[in-house]
N, CA, C, O and CB atoms as a CASP TS submission, in Angstrom:
PFRMAT TS
TARGET T0000
AUTHOR 0000-0000-0000
METHOD Language model
MODEL 1
PARENT N/A
ATOM      1  N   ALA     1      89.093 -16.828  10.933  1.00  0.00           N
ATOM      2  CA  ALA     1      88.693 -16.032  12.080  1.00  0.00           C
ATOM      3  C   ALA     1      88.121 -14.717  11.591  1.00  0.00           C
ATOM      4  O   ALA     1      88.630 -14.120  10.642  1.00  0.00           O
ATOM      5  CB  ALA     1      89.881 -15.795  13.038  1.00  0.00           C
ATOM      6  N   GLY     2      87.098 -14.286  12.222  1.00  0.00           N
ATOM      7  CA  GLY     2      86.501 -13.009  11.890  1.00  0.00           C
ATOM      8  C   GLY     2      86.632 -12.062  13.065  1.00  0.00           C
ATOM      9  O   GLY     2      87.092 -12.442  14.142  1.00  0.00           O
ATOM     10  N   VAL     3      86.228 -10.842  12.846  1.00  0.00           N
ATOM     11  CA  VAL     3      86.288  -9.846  13.907  1.00  0.00           C
ATOM     12  C   VAL     3      84.912  -9.215  14.039  1.00  0.00           C
ATOM     13  O   VAL     3      84.319  -8.795  13.045  1.00  0.00           O
ATOM     14  CB  VAL     3      87.381  -8.766  13.618  1.00  0.00           C
ATOM     15  N   GLY     4      84.412  -9.149  15.239  1.00  0.00           N
ATOM     16  CA  GLY     4      83.170  -8.426  15.510  1.00  0.00           C
ATOM     17  C   GLY     4      81.969  -8.985  14.786  1.00  0.00           C
ATOM     18  O   GLY     4      81.631 -10.160  14.932  1.00  0.00           O
ATOM     19  N   GLU     5      81.328  -8.139  14.007  1.00  0.00           N
ATOM     20  CA  GLU     5      80.073  -8.485  13.345  1.00  0.00           C
ATOM     21  C   GLU     5      80.235  -9.661  12.389  1.00  0.00           C
ATOM     22  O   GLU     5      79.335 -10.495  12.290  1.00  0.00           O
ATOM     23  CB  GLU     5      79.533  -7.285  12.593  1.00  0.00           C
ATOM     24  N   ARG     6      81.344  -9.748  11.693  1.00  0.00           N
ATOM     25  CA  ARG     6      81.568 -10.855  10.760  1.00  0.00           C
ATOM     26  C   ARG     6      81.606 -12.192  11.489  1.00  0.00           C
ATOM     27  O   ARG     6      81.089 -13.191  10.988  1.00  0.00           O
ATOM     28  CB  ARG     6      82.871 -10.646   9.984  1.00  0.00           C
ATOM     29  N   THR     7      82.212 -12.211  12.660  1.00  0.00           N
ATOM     30  CA  THR     7      82.256 -13.438  13.449  1.00  0.00           C
ATOM     31  C   THR     7      80.850 -13.857  13.850  1.00  0.00           C
ATOM     32  O   THR     7      80.505 -15.037  13.773  1.00  0.00           O
ATOM     33  CB  THR     7      83.136 -13.251  14.697  1.00  0.00           C
ATOM     34  N   ARG     8      80.042 -12.903  14.274  1.00  0.00           N
ATOM     35  CA  ARG     8      78.671 -13.216  14.676  1.00  0.00           C
ATOM     36  C   ARG     8      77.868 -13.749  13.499  1.00  0.00           C
ATOM     37  O   ARG     8      77.117 -14.713  13.647  1.00  0.00           O
ATOM     38  CB  ARG     8      77.988 -11.977  15.261  1.00  0.00           C
ATOM     39  N   GLU     9      78.018 -13.133  12.335  1.00  0.00           N
ATOM     40  CA  GLU     9      77.286 -13.578  11.149  1.00  0.00           C
ATOM     41  C   GLU     9      77.689 -14.997  10.764  1.00  0.00           C
ATOM     42  O   GLU     9      76.836 -15.817  10.425  1.00  0.00           O
ATOM     43  CB  GLU     9      77.532 -12.622   9.973  1.00  0.00           C
ATOM     44  N   GLY    10      78.974 -15.284  10.816  1.00  0.00           N
ATOM     45  CA  GLY    10      79.447 -16.630  10.494  1.00  0.00           C
ATOM     46  C   GLY    10      78.942 -17.664  11.479  1.00  0.00           C
ATOM     47  O   GLY    10      78.560 -18.768  11.090  1.00  0.00           O
ATOM     48  N   THR    11      78.941 -17.312  12.746  1.00  0.00           N
ATOM     49  CA  THR    11      78.434 -18.222  13.778  1.00  0.00           C
ATOM     50  C   THR    11      76.943 -18.460  13.600  1.00  0.00           C
ATOM     51  O   THR    11      76.478 -19.594  13.711  1.00  0.00           O
ATOM     52  CB  THR    11      78.714 -17.660  15.181  1.00  0.00           C
ATOM     53  N   ASP    12      76.190 -17.403  13.325  1.00  0.00           N
ATOM     54  CA  ASP    12      74.750 -17.541  13.091  1.00  0.00           C
ATOM     55  C   ASP    12      74.474 -18.446  11.893  1.00  0.00           C
ATOM     56  O   ASP    12      73.586 -19.295  11.951  1.00  0.00           O
ATOM     57  CB  ASP    12      74.107 -16.162  12.868  1.00  0.00           C
ATOM     58  N   LEU    13      75.226 -18.272  10.812  1.00  0.00           N
ATOM     59  CA  LEU    13      75.054 -19.109   9.624  1.00  0.00           C
ATOM     60  C   LEU    13      75.327 -20.568   9.954  1.00  0.00           C
ATOM     61  O   LEU    13      74.550 -21.445   9.577  1.00  0.00           O
ATOM     62  CB  LEU    13      75.980 -18.640   8.491  1.00  0.00           C
ATOM     63  N   PHE    14      76.423 -20.836  10.656  1.00  0.00           N
ATOM     64  CA  PHE    14      76.796 -22.201  11.010  1.00  0.00           C
ATOM     65  C   PHE    14      75.719 -22.858  11.878  1.00  0.00           C
ATOM     66  O   PHE    14      75.346 -24.008  11.644  1.00  0.00           O
ATOM     67  CB  PHE    14      78.145 -22.211  11.741  1.00  0.00           C
ATOM     68  N   ILE    15      75.226 -22.132  12.872  1.00  0.00           N
ATOM     69  CA  ILE    15      74.188 -22.674  13.760  1.00  0.00           C
ATOM     70  C   ILE    15      72.900 -22.930  12.986  1.00  0.00           C
ATOM     71  O   ILE    15      72.268 -23.972  13.157  1.00  0.00           O
ATOM     72  CB  ILE    15      73.918 -21.710  14.934  1.00  0.00           C
ATOM     73  N   GLU    16      72.509 -21.981  12.135  1.00  0.00           N
ATOM     74  CA  GLU    16      71.274 -22.139  11.359  1.00  0.00           C
ATOM     75  C   GLU    16      71.368 -23.326  10.403  1.00  0.00           C
ATOM     76  O   GLU    16      70.399 -24.065  10.230  1.00  0.00           O
ATOM     77  CB  GLU    16      70.970 -20.857  10.572  1.00  0.00           C
ATOM     78  N   MET    17      72.527 -23.506   9.787  1.00  0.00           N
ATOM     79  CA  MET    17      72.704 -24.654   8.890  1.00  0.00           C
ATOM     80  C   MET    17      72.647 -25.969   9.667  1.00  0.00           C
ATOM     81  O   MET    17      72.137 -26.966   9.156  1.00  0.00           O
ATOM     82  CB  MET    17      74.044 -24.545   8.135  1.00  0.00           C
ATOM     83  N   GLY    18      73.160 -25.980  10.884  1.00  0.00           N
ATOM     84  CA  GLY    18      73.106 -27.178  11.712  1.00  0.00           C
ATOM     85  C   GLY    18      71.699 -27.513  12.168  1.00  0.00           C
ATOM     86  O   GLY    18      71.369 -28.683  12.359  1.00  0.00           O
ATOM     87  N   GLU    19      70.865 -26.495  12.346  1.00  0.00           N
ATOM     88  CA  GLU    19      69.490 -26.698  12.798  1.00  0.00           C
ATOM     89  C   GLU    19      68.531 -27.008  11.652  1.00  0.00           C
ATOM     90  O   GLU    19      67.462 -27.572  11.883  1.00  0.00           O
ATOM     91  CB  GLU    19      69.011 -25.474  13.539  1.00  0.00           C
ATOM     92  N   THR    20      68.894 -26.649  10.426  1.00  0.00           N
ATOM     93  CA  THR    20      68.024 -26.871   9.274  1.00  0.00           C
ATOM     94  C   THR    20      68.173 -28.313   8.805  1.00  0.00           C
ATOM     95  O   THR    20      69.273 -28.770   8.492  1.00  0.00           O
ATOM     96  CB  THR    20      68.356 -25.880   8.124  1.00  0.00           C
ATOM     97  N   MET    21      67.055 -29.016   8.762  1.00  0.00           N
ATOM     98  CA  MET    21      67.089 -30.437   8.422  1.00  0.00           C
ATOM     99  C   MET    21      66.663 -30.667   6.970  1.00  0.00           C
ATOM    100  O   MET    21      65.701 -30.072   6.485  1.00  0.00           O
ATOM    101  CB  MET    21      66.182 -31.232   9.370  1.00  0.00           C
ATOM    102  N   ILE    22      67.409 -31.548   6.291  1.00  0.00           N
ATOM    103  CA  ILE    22      67.047 -31.968   4.936  1.00  0.00           C
ATOM    104  C   ILE    22      65.981 -33.048   5.027  1.00  0.00           C
ATOM    105  O   ILE    22      64.968 -33.000   4.329  1.00  0.00           O
ATOM    106  CB  ILE    22      68.292 -32.482   4.151  1.00  0.00           C
ATOM    107  N   ASP    23      66.220 -34.012   5.887  1.00  0.00           N
ATOM    108  CA  ASP    23      65.219 -35.017   6.204  1.00  0.00           C
ATOM    109  C   ASP    23      65.283 -35.269   7.703  1.00  0.00           C
ATOM    110  O   ASP    23      65.882 -34.484   8.438  1.00  0.00           O
ATOM    111  CB  ASP    23      65.448 -36.336   5.390  1.00  0.00           C
ATOM    112  N   GLU    24      64.678 -36.343   8.157  1.00  0.00           N
ATOM    113  CA  GLU    24      64.550 -36.585   9.591  1.00  0.00           C
ATOM    114  C   GLU    24      65.890 -36.674  10.330  1.00  0.00           C
ATOM    115  O   GLU    24      65.985 -36.257  11.484  1.00  0.00           O
ATOM    116  CB  GLU    24      63.784 -37.848   9.811  1.00  0.00           C
ATOM    117  N   ASN    25      66.923 -37.212   9.676  1.00  0.00           N
ATOM    118  CA  ASN    25      68.201 -37.454  10.354  1.00  0.00           C
ATOM    119  C   ASN    25      69.378 -36.690   9.765  1.00  0.00           C
ATOM    120  O   ASN    25      70.508 -36.888  10.210  1.00  0.00           O
ATOM    121  CB  ASN    25      68.510 -38.907  10.324  1.00  0.00           C
ATOM    122  N   THR    26      69.155 -35.830   8.784  1.00  0.00           N
ATOM    123  CA  THR    26      70.255 -35.186   8.072  1.00  0.00           C
ATOM    124  C   THR    26      70.111 -33.671   8.113  1.00  0.00           C
ATOM    125  O   THR    26      69.112 -33.117   7.655  1.00  0.00           O
ATOM    126  CB  THR    26      70.313 -35.673   6.620  1.00  0.00           C
ATOM    127  N   SER    27      71.123 -33.007   8.669  1.00  0.00           N
ATOM    128  CA  SER    27      71.110 -31.544   8.663  1.00  0.00           C
ATOM    129  C   SER    27      71.808 -31.042   7.399  1.00  0.00           C
ATOM    130  O   SER    27      72.494 -31.802   6.715  1.00  0.00           O
ATOM    131  CB  SER    27      71.802 -30.972   9.942  1.00  0.00           C
ATOM    132  N   VAL    28      71.629 -29.780   7.103  1.00  0.00           N
ATOM    133  CA  VAL    28      72.267 -29.174   5.937  1.00  0.00           C
ATOM    134  C   VAL    28      73.787 -29.293   6.048  1.00  0.00           C
ATOM    135  O   VAL    28      74.464 -29.495   5.040  1.00  0.00           O
ATOM    136  CB  VAL    28      71.850 -27.691   5.794  1.00  0.00           C
ATOM    137  N   LEU    29      74.329 -29.171   7.260  1.00  0.00           N
ATOM    138  CA  LEU    29      75.782 -29.264   7.448  1.00  0.00           C
ATOM    139  C   LEU    29      76.332 -30.640   7.082  1.00  0.00           C
ATOM    140  O   LEU    29      77.503 -30.763   6.726  1.00  0.00           O
ATOM    141  CB  LEU    29      76.139 -28.943   8.887  1.00  0.00           C
ATOM    142  N   ASP    30      75.497 -31.675   7.168  1.00  0.00           N
ATOM    143  CA  ASP    30      75.949 -33.016   6.797  1.00  0.00           C
ATOM    144  C   ASP    30      76.201 -33.134   5.300  1.00  0.00           C
ATOM    145  O   ASP    30      76.921 -34.033   4.865  1.00  0.00           O
ATOM    146  CB  ASP    30      74.925 -34.055   7.230  1.00  0.00           C
ATOM    147  N   LYS    31      75.620 -32.244   4.511  1.00  0.00           N
ATOM    148  CA  LYS    31      75.732 -32.303   3.050  1.00  0.00           C
ATOM    149  C   LYS    31      76.404 -31.074   2.461  1.00  0.00           C
ATOM    150  O   LYS    31      76.368 -30.881   1.246  1.00  0.00           O
ATOM    151  CB  LYS    31      74.366 -32.468   2.435  1.00  0.00           C
ATOM    152  N   ALA    32      77.014 -30.240   3.290  1.00  0.00           N
ATOM    153  CA  ALA    32      77.585 -28.978   2.815  1.00  0.00           C
ATOM    154  C   ALA    32      79.077 -28.907   3.103  1.00  0.00           C
ATOM    155  O   ALA    32      79.580 -29.522   4.044  1.00  0.00           O
ATOM    156  CB  ALA    32      76.871 -27.791   3.464  1.00  0.00           C
ATOM    157  N   ALA    33      79.762 -28.150   2.279  1.00  0.00           N
ATOM    158  CA  ALA    33      81.168 -27.812   2.520  1.00  0.00           C
ATOM    159  C   ALA    33      81.277 -26.291   2.457  1.00  0.00           C
ATOM    160  O   ALA    33      80.784 -25.668   1.517  1.00  0.00           O
ATOM    161  CB  ALA    33      82.133 -28.511   1.468  1.00  0.00           C
ATOM    162  N   LEU    34      81.913 -25.709   3.439  1.00  0.00           N
ATOM    163  CA  LEU    34      82.085 -24.260   3.485  1.00  0.00           C
ATOM    164  C   LEU    34      83.535 -23.930   3.172  1.00  0.00           C
ATOM    165  O   LEU    34      84.451 -24.525   3.738  1.00  0.00           O
ATOM    166  CB  LEU    34      81.673 -23.686   4.871  1.00  0.00           C
ATOM    167  N   VAL    35      83.740 -22.976   2.264  1.00  0.00           N
ATOM    168  CA  VAL    35      85.087 -22.546   1.878  1.00  0.00           C
ATOM    169  C   VAL    35      85.213 -21.074   2.242  1.00  0.00           C
ATOM    170  O   VAL    35      84.363 -20.264   1.872  1.00  0.00           O
ATOM    171  CB  VAL    35      85.363 -22.784   0.338  1.00  0.00           C
ATOM    172  N   PHE    36      86.265 -20.731   2.964  1.00  0.00           N
ATOM    173  CA  PHE    36      86.452 -19.366   3.446  1.00  0.00           C
ATOM    174  C   PHE    36      87.729 -18.764   2.882  1.00  0.00           C
ATOM    175  O   PHE    36      88.703 -19.474   2.634  1.00  0.00           O
ATOM    176  CB  PHE    36      86.486 -19.336   4.974  1.00  0.00           C
ATOM    177  N   GLY    37      87.719 -17.462   2.682  1.00  0.00           N
ATOM    178  CA  GLY    37      88.909 -16.723   2.285  1.00  0.00           C
ATOM    179  C   GLY    37      89.033 -15.476   3.136  1.00  0.00           C
ATOM    180  O   GLY    37      88.031 -14.891   3.547  1.00  0.00           O
ATOM    181  N   GLN    38      90.252 -15.077   3.396  1.00  0.00           N
ATOM    182  CA  GLN    38      90.483 -13.891   4.210  1.00  0.00           C
ATOM    183  C   GLN    38      90.333 -12.636   3.360  1.00  0.00           C
ATOM    184  O   GLN    38      90.826 -12.578   2.234  1.00  0.00           O
ATOM    185  CB  GLN    38      91.878 -13.939   4.858  1.00  0.00           C
ATOM    186  N   MET    39      89.653 -11.641   3.901  1.00  0.00           N
ATOM    187  CA  MET    39      89.401 -10.412   3.161  1.00  0.00           C
ATOM    188  C   MET    39      90.632  -9.521   3.048  1.00  0.00           C
ATOM    189  O   MET    39      90.625  -8.567   2.270  1.00  0.00           O
ATOM    190  CB  MET    39      88.289  -9.648   3.813  1.00  0.00           C
ATOM    191  N   ASP    40      91.687  -9.808   3.806  1.00  0.00           N
ATOM    192  CA  ASP    40      92.886  -8.977   3.706  1.00  0.00           C
ATOM    193  C   ASP    40      93.842  -9.477   2.623  1.00  0.00           C
ATOM    194  O   ASP    40      94.946  -8.950   2.483  1.00  0.00           O
ATOM    195  CB  ASP    40      93.603  -8.935   5.047  1.00  0.00           C
ATOM    196  N   GLU    41      93.431 -10.483   1.862  1.00  0.00           N
ATOM    197  CA  GLU    41      94.242 -11.010   0.767  1.00  0.00           C
ATOM    198  C   GLU    41      93.956 -10.225  -0.518  1.00  0.00           C
ATOM    199  O   GLU    41      92.905  -9.596  -0.636  1.00  0.00           O
ATOM    200  CB  GLU    41      93.962 -12.522   0.558  1.00  0.00           C
ATOM    201  N   PRO    42      94.886 -10.258  -1.482  1.00  0.00           N
ATOM    202  CA  PRO    42      94.647  -9.587  -2.765  1.00  0.00           C
ATOM    203  C   PRO    42      93.449 -10.208  -3.504  1.00  0.00           C
ATOM    204  O   PRO    42      93.100 -11.360  -3.248  1.00  0.00           O
ATOM    205  CB  PRO    42      95.913  -9.663  -3.651  1.00  0.00           C
ATOM    206  N   PRO    43      92.822  -9.458  -4.411  1.00  0.00           N
ATOM    207  CA  PRO    43      91.637  -9.954  -5.115  1.00  0.00           C
ATOM    208  C   PRO    43      91.854 -11.290  -5.826  1.00  0.00           C
ATOM    209  O   PRO    43      90.968 -12.144  -5.811  1.00  0.00           O
ATOM    210  CB  PRO    43      91.187  -8.933  -6.116  1.00  0.00           C
ATOM    211  N   GLY    44      93.005 -11.481  -6.440  1.00  0.00           N
ATOM    212  CA  GLY    44      93.269 -12.742  -7.135  1.00  0.00           C
ATOM    213  C   GLY    44      93.269 -13.931  -6.197  1.00  0.00           C
ATOM    214  O   GLY    44      92.799 -15.013  -6.548  1.00  0.00           O
ATOM    215  N   THR    45      93.790 -13.726  -5.021  1.00  0.00           N
ATOM    216  CA  THR    45      93.810 -14.793  -4.016  1.00  0.00           C
ATOM    217  C   THR    45      92.400 -15.088  -3.529  1.00  0.00           C
ATOM    218  O   THR    45      92.035 -16.251  -3.356  1.00  0.00           O
ATOM    219  CB  THR    45      94.714 -14.409  -2.830  1.00  0.00           C
ATOM    220  N   ARG    46      91.608 -14.049  -3.306  1.00  0.00           N
ATOM    221  CA  ARG    46      90.224 -14.252  -2.859  1.00  0.00           C
ATOM    222  C   ARG    46      89.400 -14.947  -3.936  1.00  0.00           C
ATOM    223  O   ARG    46      88.495 -15.718  -3.618  1.00  0.00           O
ATOM    224  CB  ARG    46      89.576 -12.908  -2.486  1.00  0.00           C
ATOM    225  N   MET    47      89.702 -14.682  -5.210  1.00  0.00           N
ATOM    226  CA  MET    47      88.972 -15.328  -6.292  1.00  0.00           C
ATOM    227  C   MET    47      89.170 -16.841  -6.264  1.00  0.00           C
ATOM    228  O   MET    47      88.281 -17.595  -6.659  1.00  0.00           O
ATOM    229  CB  MET    47      89.415 -14.764  -7.640  1.00  0.00           C
ATOM    230  N   ARG    48      90.323 -17.275  -5.802  1.00  0.00           N
ATOM    231  CA  ARG    48      90.593 -18.714  -5.745  1.00  0.00           C
ATOM    232  C   ARG    48      89.652 -19.445  -4.799  1.00  0.00           C
ATOM    233  O   ARG    48      89.453 -20.652  -4.936  1.00  0.00           O
ATOM    234  CB  ARG    48      92.024 -18.957  -5.320  1.00  0.00           C
ATOM    235  N   VAL    49      89.075 -18.735  -3.848  1.00  0.00           N
ATOM    236  CA  VAL    49      88.098 -19.361  -2.957  1.00  0.00           C
ATOM    237  C   VAL    49      86.909 -19.847  -3.780  1.00  0.00           C
ATOM    238  O   VAL    49      86.436 -20.966  -3.582  1.00  0.00           O
ATOM    239  CB  VAL    49      87.633 -18.368  -1.850  1.00  0.00           C
ATOM    240  N   ALA    50      86.426 -19.020  -4.693  1.00  0.00           N
ATOM    241  CA  ALA    50      85.309 -19.428  -5.549  1.00  0.00           C
ATOM    242  C   ALA    50      85.703 -20.604  -6.431  1.00  0.00           C
ATOM    243  O   ALA    50      84.905 -21.522  -6.627  1.00  0.00           O
ATOM    244  CB  ALA    50      84.838 -18.253  -6.419  1.00  0.00           C
ATOM    245  N   LEU    51      86.907 -20.592  -6.960  1.00  0.00           N
ATOM    246  CA  LEU    51      87.360 -21.706  -7.795  1.00  0.00           C
ATOM    247  C   LEU    51      87.492 -22.986  -6.973  1.00  0.00           C
ATOM    248  O   LEU    51      87.171 -24.072  -7.455  1.00  0.00           O
ATOM    249  CB  LEU    51      88.703 -21.366  -8.462  1.00  0.00           C
ATOM    250  N   SER    52      87.957 -22.861  -5.753  1.00  0.00           N
ATOM    251  CA  SER    52      88.047 -24.026  -4.861  1.00  0.00           C
ATOM    252  C   SER    52      86.662 -24.586  -4.572  1.00  0.00           C
ATOM    253  O   SER    52      86.466 -25.802  -4.564  1.00  0.00           O
ATOM    254  CB  SER    52      88.753 -23.649  -3.541  1.00  0.00           C
ATOM    255  N   ALA    53      85.705 -23.701  -4.335  1.00  0.00           N
ATOM    256  CA  ALA    53      84.336 -24.144  -4.072  1.00  0.00           C
ATOM    257  C   ALA    53      83.754 -24.862  -5.284  1.00  0.00           C
ATOM    258  O   ALA    53      83.074 -25.877  -5.132  1.00  0.00           O
ATOM    259  CB  ALA    53      83.449 -22.950  -3.690  1.00  0.00           C
ATOM    260  N   LEU    54      84.013 -24.351  -6.479  1.00  0.00           N
ATOM    261  CA  LEU    54      83.539 -25.027  -7.693  1.00  0.00           C
ATOM    262  C   LEU    54      84.179 -26.398  -7.844  1.00  0.00           C
ATOM    263  O   LEU    54      83.508 -27.357  -8.226  1.00  0.00           O
ATOM    264  CB  LEU    54      83.834 -24.175  -8.931  1.00  0.00           C
ATOM    265  N   THR    55      85.463 -26.501  -7.549  1.00  0.00           N
ATOM    266  CA  THR    55      86.156 -27.785  -7.631  1.00  0.00           C
ATOM    267  C   THR    55      85.548 -28.784  -6.653  1.00  0.00           C
ATOM    268  O   THR    55      85.348 -29.949  -6.998  1.00  0.00           O
ATOM    269  CB  THR    55      87.658 -27.608  -7.347  1.00  0.00           C
ATOM    270  N   MET    56      85.258 -28.337  -5.451  1.00  0.00           N
ATOM    271  CA  MET    56      84.674 -29.230  -4.452  1.00  0.00           C
ATOM    272  C   MET    56      83.264 -29.664  -4.834  1.00  0.00           C
ATOM    273  O   MET    56      82.851 -30.782  -4.528  1.00  0.00           O
ATOM    274  CB  MET    56      84.654 -28.552  -3.092  1.00  0.00           C
ATOM    275  N   ALA    57      82.526 -28.779  -5.505  1.00  0.00           N
ATOM    276  CA  ALA    57      81.152 -29.105  -5.892  1.00  0.00           C
ATOM    277  C   ALA    57      81.162 -30.164  -6.962  1.00  0.00           C
ATOM    278  O   ALA    57      80.102 -30.581  -7.428  1.00  0.00           O
ATOM    279  CB  ALA    57      80.402 -27.857  -6.383  1.00  0.00           C
TER
END
């Protein structure tokens, strides 16, 4: 969950990814995984988001 401007930016990104097509029947969201971390967590915890994303890739 985000607050204010961050929520809007996340929603805009999600909508834009859904509208962007890779080919005729496939949107970017069909081939993407999004990993999120909370900004109120310590730096080490936030770093794990990047490691999780690398593992998923």
